[in-house]
RODO-2510 file (C-alpha; in nm, 4 decimals, decimal comma):
residues 74
     n   res          X          Y          Z
     1     x   -18,4309     1,6771   -18,4326
     2     x   -18,4002     1,4435   -18,1314
     3     x   -18,3074     1,0738   -18,0761
     4     x   -18,5205     0,8052   -17,9332
     5     x   -18,3330     0,4991   -17,7953
     6     x   -18,5314     0,1997   -17,7071
     7     x   -18,4716    -0,1736   -17,6012
     8     x   -18,7078    -0,4810   -17,5596
     9     x   -18,6672    -0,8482   -17,4858
    10     x   -19,0345    -0,9280   -17,5990
    11     x   -19,0276    -1,0074   -17,9600
    12     x   -19,4087    -0,8975   -18,0392
    13     x   -19,3287    -0,5627   -17,8727
    14     x   -19,0228    -0,5269   -18,0868
    15     x   -19,2196    -0,5974   -18,4011
    16     x   -19,4776    -0,3439   -18,3100
    17     x   -19,1902    -0,1078   -18,2230
    18     x   -19,0611    -0,1358   -18,5649
    19     x   -19,3706    -0,1300   -18,7535
    20     x   -19,5059     0,1730   -18,5738
    21     x   -19,1917     0,3861   -18,5930
    22     x   -19,0818     0,2872   -18,9313
    23     x   -19,4351     0,4123   -19,0641
    24     x   -19,3660     0,7656   -18,9207
    25     x   -19,2449     0,9911   -19,1948
    26     x   -19,0794     1,2335   -18,9275
    27     x   -18,8521     0,9488   -18,7842
    28     x   -18,5379     0,7737   -18,9365
    29     x   -18,3995     0,4719   -18,8033
    30     x   -18,4614     0,1243   -18,6832
    31     x   -18,2847    -0,1669   -18,5232
    32     x   -17,9401    -0,0779   -18,3944
    33     x   -17,6528    -0,1903   -18,1973
    34     x   -17,6741    -0,1736   -17,8219
    35     x   -17,5885     0,1923   -17,7129
    36     x   -17,2603     0,1582   -17,4964
    37     x   -17,3799     0,4066   -17,2334
    38     x   -17,7157     0,2452   -17,1861
    39     x   -17,7270     0,0827   -16,8306
    40     x   -17,8433    -0,2700   -16,8131
    41     x   -18,1521    -0,3087   -16,6347
    42     x   -18,2700    -0,5979   -16,3945
    43     x   -18,5169    -0,6846   -16,6716
    44     x   -18,2438    -0,7000   -16,9374
    45     x   -18,0310    -0,9007   -16,7103
    46     x   -18,3035    -1,1511   -16,6507
    47     x   -18,3750    -1,1654   -17,0194
    48     x   -18,0171    -1,2483   -17,0961
    49     x   -18,0071    -1,5112   -16,8282
    50     x   -18,3203    -1,6694   -17,0097
    51     x   -18,1314    -1,6432   -17,3497
    52     x   -18,3962    -1,4012   -17,4792
    53     x   -18,2718    -1,1714   -17,7325
    54     x   -18,2694    -0,8051   -17,6391
    55     x   -18,3525    -0,5788   -17,9382
    56     x   -18,2330    -0,2191   -17,9503
    57     x   -18,3667     0,0447   -18,1653
    58     x   -18,2293     0,3992   -18,2565
    59     x   -18,4777     0,6638   -18,4118
    60     x   -18,3787     1,0134   -18,5199
    61     x   -18,6351     1,2934   -18,5696
    62     x   -18,6113     1,4664   -18,8879
    63     x   -18,5633     1,8406   -18,8402
    64     x   -18,7952     1,9894   -19,1186
    65     x   -18,7345     2,3512   -18,9874
    66     x   -19,0958     2,4038   -18,8862
    67     x   -19,1567     2,2873   -18,5136
    68     x   -18,9068     2,4378   -18,2675
    69     x   -18,7247     2,6527   -18,5245
    70     x   -18,5859     2,9939   -18,4187
    71     x   -18,6685     3,1306   -18,7635
    72     x   -19,0266     3,0487   -18,7284
    73     x   -19,0749     3,1884   -18,3634
    74     x   -19,2016     3,5402   -18,4060
***
């Protein structure tokens, strides 16, 4: 699997992210804490100055053994 990390300060976008990705059976995750190594962008800095909530998400791709599997590569 892989990991998808997202962040936004726009609440309608955060709702769309959550609804869309929660509905994907190949992904697990949701709202998360801010990843410590994620750099703060100028957009995030501006959002924080404006007291906008920055919402982080973390989703993990579920490895079902089909795509990219060495056993299936023949």
